[in-house]
Backbone as CSV, one residue per row, in Angstrom:
resi,resn,N_x,N_y,N_z,CA_x,CA_y,CA_z,C_x,C_y,C_z
1,UNK,-7.950,-72.159,54.004,-7.934,-71.388,54.330,-7.137,-70.694,56.099
2,UNK,-7.347,-71.993,56.695,-7.099,-71.509,58.292,-5.508,-71.769,57.832
3,UNK,-4.951,-72.331,57.502,-3.648,-72.839,57.012,-3.026,-71.156,56.748
4,UNK,-3.295,-71.107,55.905,-2.823,-70.133,54.689,-3.258,-68.651,55.468
5,UNK,-4.283,-68.591,56.506,-4.453,-67.596,57.474,-3.456,-67.622,59.305
6,UNK,-2.555,-68.519,59.224,-1.853,-68.800,60.303,-0.440,-68.748,59.505
7,UNK,-0.157,-69.027,58.354,1.236,-68.385,57.448,0.892,-66.776,57.624
8,UNK,-0.124,-66.179,57.082,0.232,-64.928,57.308,0.478,-63.988,58.896
9,UNK,-0.533,-64.815,59.039,0.101,-63.910,60.603,1.376,-64.084,61.237
10,UNK,1.860,-65.123,61.163,3.477,-65.565,61.532,4.144,-65.267,60.834
11,UNK,3.707,-64.174,59.843,4.617,-63.657,59.269,5.582,-62.281,59.894
12,UNK,6.743,-62.065,59.849,7.184,-61.157,61.141,7.568,-59.976,61.039
13,UNK,6.397,-59.893,59.787,5.845,-57.970,59.266,5.011,-57.713,59.576
14,UNK,3.882,-59.142,60.618,2.490,-58.433,60.523,2.992,-58.713,62.040
15,UNK,3.447,-59.085,62.554,3.517,-59.051,63.586,4.507,-57.303,64.103
16,UNK,5.429,-57.301,63.182,6.152,-56.148,63.837,4.770,-55.261,63.888
17,UNK,3.905,-54.993,62.117,3.123,-54.054,62.383,1.981,-53.716,63.599
18,UNK,1.912,-54.800,63.891,0.986,-55.097,65.067,1.255,-54.451,66.745
19,UNK,2.834,-54.639,66.796,3.450,-54.445,68.192,3.319,-52.875,67.195
20,UNK,3.768,-52.023,66.618,4.016,-50.741,65.989,2.395,-50.200,66.173
21,UNK,1.629,-50.798,66.328,0.631,-50.112,66.605,-0.161,-50.292,67.868
22,UNK,-0.107,-51.051,68.494,-0.295,-51.194,70.092,0.716,-50.000,70.878
23,UNK,1.769,-50.332,70.505,2.863,-49.010,70.971,2.492,-48.324,70.678
24,UNK,2.519,-47.822,68.897,1.642,-45.883,69.296,0.501,-45.813,69.753
25,UNK,-0.552,-46.627,69.492,-1.962,-46.163,70.547,-1.121,-45.815,72.122
26,UNK,-0.492,-46.436,72.598,-0.082,-45.801,74.190,0.716,-45.089,74.299
27,UNK,1.423,-44.898,73.230,1.883,-42.927,72.698,1.261,-41.832,72.802
28,UNK,0.185,-42.412,71.828,-0.544,-41.414,71.884,-0.904,-40.716,73.305
29,UNK,-1.946,-42.091,73.629,-2.060,-41.896,75.406,-1.546,-40.393,76.248
30,UNK,-0.238,-40.888,75.791,0.948,-40.422,76.983,1.362,-39.058,76.334
31,UNK,1.162,-38.965,74.904,1.145,-37.310,74.151,0.419,-36.333,74.225
32,UNK,-1.092,-36.802,74.760,-2.497,-36.114,74.949,-2.758,-36.060,76.063
33,UNK,-1.955,-37.110,77.287,-1.942,-36.216,78.675,-0.847,-35.334,78.420
34,UNK,0.060,-35.536,78.404,1.311,-34.462,77.888,0.572,-32.968,77.716
35,UNK,-0.187,-32.976,76.811,-0.751,-32.070,76.149,-1.741,-31.198,77.021
36,UNK,-2.973,-32.018,77.431,-3.724,-31.460,78.145,-3.310,-31.583,79.443
37,UNK,-2.588,-32.135,80.011,-2.362,-31.921,81.564,-0.985,-31.309,81.788
38,UNK,-0.262,-30.664,80.866,1.122,-29.968,81.352,1.354,-29.295,80.375
39,UNK,1.177,-29.190,78.489,1.532,-27.917,78.220,0.168,-26.701,77.503
40,UNK,-1.264,-27.379,78.289,-2.360,-27.162,77.610,-2.522,-25.706,78.864
41,UNK,-2.128,-26.283,80.352,-2.026,-25.426,81.261,-0.912,-24.003,81.174
42,UNK,0.385,-24.430,80.313,1.405,-23.436,80.373,1.108,-22.984,79.233
43,UNK,0.420,-22.824,77.910,-0.091,-22.037,77.113,-1.242,-21.395,77.726
44,UNK,-2.099,-22.240,78.078,-2.934,-21.002,78.839,-3.058,-19.816,79.917
45,UNK,-1.565,-20.308,81.071,-0.982,-18.736,81.466,-0.743,-17.812,80.787
46,UNK,-0.318,-17.899,79.815,0.011,-16.547,78.999,-0.739,-16.072,78.086
47,UNK,-2.195,-16.674,77.711,-3.695,-16.704,76.789,-4.061,-15.906,78.122
48,UNK,-4.276,-16.806,79.632,-5.459,-15.454,80.510,-6.289,-17.262,80.372
49,UNK,-6.015,-17.868,79.743,-7.271,-19.343,80.337,-6.303,-20.286,80.486
50,UNK,-6.522,-21.666,81.248,-6.410,-22.549,81.402,-6.630,-23.981,80.821
51,UNK,-7.319,-24.088,80.082,-8.082,-25.579,79.380,-8.200,-24.776,77.926
52,UNK,-6.985,-24.792,76.801,-7.383,-24.600,75.494,-8.839,-25.226,74.542
53,UNK,-8.928,-26.693,75.353,-9.916,-27.197,74.552,-10.820,-26.798,74.710
54,UNK,-11.478,-25.474,75.496,-12.450,-24.580,75.646,-12.564,-23.324,74.737
55,UNK,-11.963,-22.979,74.143,-11.558,-22.135,73.129,-12.570,-22.263,72.167
56,UNK,-13.870,-22.112,71.607,-14.705,-22.279,70.647,-15.076,-20.339,69.993
57,UNK,-15.608,-20.302,68.939,-16.490,-18.998,68.530,-17.638,-20.232,67.870
58,UNK,-18.969,-18.818,68.368,-19.954,-19.209,67.600,-20.690,-18.392,66.369
59,UNK,-21.029,-18.814,65.861,-21.621,-17.683,64.514,-22.547,-18.153,64.211
60,UNK,-23.842,-17.993,64.464,-25.234,-17.935,64.482,-25.352,-19.606,65.376
61,UNK,-25.921,-20.755,64.993,-25.881,-21.411,65.188,-25.199,-22.585,65.317
62,UNK,-23.766,-22.159,64.699,-22.518,-22.613,64.536,-21.408,-22.769,65.263
63,UNK,-21.327,-23.550,66.028,-19.852,-23.360,67.484,-18.844,-23.888,66.693
64,UNK,-17.480,-23.429,66.543,-16.254,-23.960,66.134,-15.540,-23.831,66.961
65,UNK,-14.854,-24.847,67.757,-13.786,-25.160,68.766,-12.821,-25.740,68.388
66,UNK,-12.402,-24.359,68.157,-10.929,-24.278,67.426,-9.817,-24.793,69.024
67,UNK,-9.839,-24.878,69.807,-9.440,-24.538,71.131,-9.034,-26.316,70.765
68,UNK,-10.152,-27.183,70.461,-10.007,-29.197,70.411,-8.586,-28.981,68.883
69,UNK,-8.763,-28.316,67.857,-8.197,-28.085,66.841,-6.876,-28.141,67.180
70,UNK,-6.089,-27.062,67.662,-5.151,-26.476,68.694,-4.881,-27.581,69.637
71,UNK,-5.482,-28.507,70.378,-4.701,-29.485,71.460,-4.311,-30.516,70.335
72,UNK,-5.207,-30.983,68.750,-4.578,-31.986,68.300,-3.503,-31.508,67.124
73,UNK,-3.414,-30.407,67.014,-1.824,-29.946,66.287,-0.730,-30.116,67.499
74,UNK,-0.309,-29.626,68.209,0.040,-29.502,69.894,0.461,-31.600,69.838
75,UNK,-0.467,-32.157,69.593,-0.388,-33.338,69.374,0.693,-33.916,68.520
76,UNK,0.042,-33.917,67.172,1.112,-34.285,66.040,2.318,-33.482,66.055
77,UNK,2.476,-32.617,66.977,3.589,-31.925,66.494,4.764,-32.697,67.536
78,UNK,4.105,-32.824,68.482,4.971,-33.962,69.695,5.327,-34.964,69.010
79,UNK,4.085,-35.821,68.249,4.388,-37.288,67.914,5.732,-37.302,67.326
80,UNK,5.484,-36.296,66.331,6.476,-36.008,64.368,7.813,-35.708,65.192
81,UNK,7.661,-35.157,66.318,9.536,-34.806,66.759,10.135,-35.688,67.091
82,UNK,9.086,-36.707,68.306,9.845,-37.894,68.682,9.634,-38.590,67.752
83,UNK,9.024,-38.969,66.749,9.428,-40.243,65.894,10.492,-39.778,64.768
84,UNK,10.785,-38.249,64.741,11.947,-37.742,63.835,13.226,-38.683,64.509
85,UNK,13.197,-37.351,66.313,14.465,-38.031,66.510,14.505,-39.924,67.117
86,UNK,13.431,-40.466,67.420,13.781,-41.962,67.248,14.216,-42.586,65.893
87,UNK,13.561,-41.674,64.831,14.394,-42.036,63.375,16.126,-41.823,63.155
88,UNK,16.746,-41.155,64.250,17.690,-40.597,63.902,18.574,-41.329,64.491
89,UNK,17.579,-41.331,65.611,18.955,-42.611,66.743,19.367,-44.181,66.072
90,UNK,18.060,-44.655,65.699,17.958,-45.840,65.009,19.001,-45.501,63.265
91,UNK,18.983,-44.688,62.579,19.785,-44.628,61.804,21.571,-44.422,61.956
92,UNK,21.449,-43.854,63.258,22.770,-43.722,63.669,23.497,-45.256,64.276
93,UNK,22.467,-45.964,65.099,22.573,-47.207,65.106,22.742,-48.438,64.523
94,UNK,21.973,-48.504,63.978,22.090,-49.118,62.817,22.706,-48.775,61.366
95,UNK,23.877,-49.525,60.782,25.008,-49.014,60.224,24.818,-49.863,58.830
96,UNK,24.481,-48.995,57.891,24.341,-49.281,56.380,25.663,-49.918,56.203
97,UNK,25.529,-51.741,55.576,26.755,-52.018,54.618,27.109,-51.337,53.614
98,UNK,28.361,-51.498,53.374,29.088,-51.045,52.295,28.616,-51.657,51.151
99,UNK,28.452,-50.648,50.087,28.030,-50.838,49.123,27.862,-52.270,48.059
100,UNK,29.627,-52.229,48.317,30.256,-53.779,47.719,31.024,-54.473,48.512
101,UNK,30.465,-55.394,48.535,31.223,-56.387,49.842,32.533,-57.057,49.140
102,UNK,33.354,-57.634,49.933,34.411,-58.876,49.237,34.313,-59.650,48.144
103,UNK,33.016,-60.239,48.540,32.432,-61.104,47.139,32.202,-60.363,45.972
104,UNK,31.307,-59.573,45.626,31.190,-58.339,44.735,32.504,-58.517,43.608
105,UNK,33.299,-57.562,44.574,34.775,-56.868,44.464,35.508,-58.563,43.444
106,UNK,35.739,-59.841,43.913,36.552,-60.997,43.811,35.054,-61.183,42.113
107,UNK,34.292,-60.905,42.344,33.389,-61.511,40.799,33.726,-59.862,40.358
108,UNK,33.614,-59.218,40.216,33.931,-57.991,39.769,35.805,-57.912,39.212
109,UNK,36.565,-58.328,39.625,37.814,-58.697,39.679,37.918,-59.495,38.657
110,UNK,37.069,-60.688,38.600,37.435,-62.491,37.842,36.577,-61.879,36.711
111,UNK,35.444,-61.029,36.484,34.873,-60.519,35.668,35.471,-59.922,34.497
112,UNK,36.450,-58.891,35.370,37.555,-57.702,34.388,38.684,-58.933,34.253
113,UNK,39.376,-60.220,34.583,40.338,-60.808,33.894,39.596,-60.999,32.901
114,UNK,38.761,-61.698,33.120,38.147,-62.897,32.443,37.873,-61.911,30.718
115,UNK,37.388,-60.921,30.393,37.291,-59.841,29.739,38.212,-59.692,28.699
116,UNK,40.102,-59.441,29.555,41.385,-59.287,29.282,41.374,-60.454,28.386
117,UNK,41.292,-61.418,28.801,41.507,-62.805,28.690,40.766,-62.765,27.403
118,UNK,39.566,-62.816,27.058,38.701,-62.924,25.957,39.500,-61.962,24.540
119,UNK,39.710,-60.457,25.268,40.209,-60.047,24.173,41.914,-60.383,24.003
120,UNK,42.272,-60.325,24.682,43.730,-61.180,23.957,43.056,-62.563,23.253
121,UNK,42.866,-63.820,23.177,42.406,-64.740,22.318,41.875,-63.896,21.451
122,UNK,41.062,-62.742,21.204,40.595,-61.897,19.809,41.674,-61.351,18.872
123,UNK,42.514,-61.100,19.783,43.874,-60.793,18.900,44.614,-61.404,18.532
124,UNK,44.884,-62.537,19.014,45.683,-64.150,18.469,45.079,-64.492,17.357
125,UNK,43.929,-64.124,17.712,43.022,-65.153,16.623,42.851,-64.322,15.202
126,UNK,42.929,-62.903,14.893,43.019,-62.466,14.092,44.909,-62.347,13.552
127,UNK,45.682,-62.496,14.272,46.975,-62.888,13.864,47.648,-64.048,12.725
């Protein structure tokens, strides 16, 4: 069982996933700091409040903290935009291989020639 676990952990995909999660967590902390320390004060200037996270509505005993929800939405959009840009850059850097390689072309030509030979042999057998 320990051997199987070592093989599982040693796979490249698992390690790549772990690195992605760690970097994602660090990136989320950066985006949260950006939102809390730069974007919220900027929005707060226009709304007359400095901290959006303190925005709330109380109805009876219930308190709805919609400011924290707005912060989460802003964080999400920043992360989504950055991930979108990264994917676009990666797609430009990593070029897709052509659909047919030379080997596949040769196999296709060989198959075509063999079919032609087969057809000619069938015609000769009929005569």
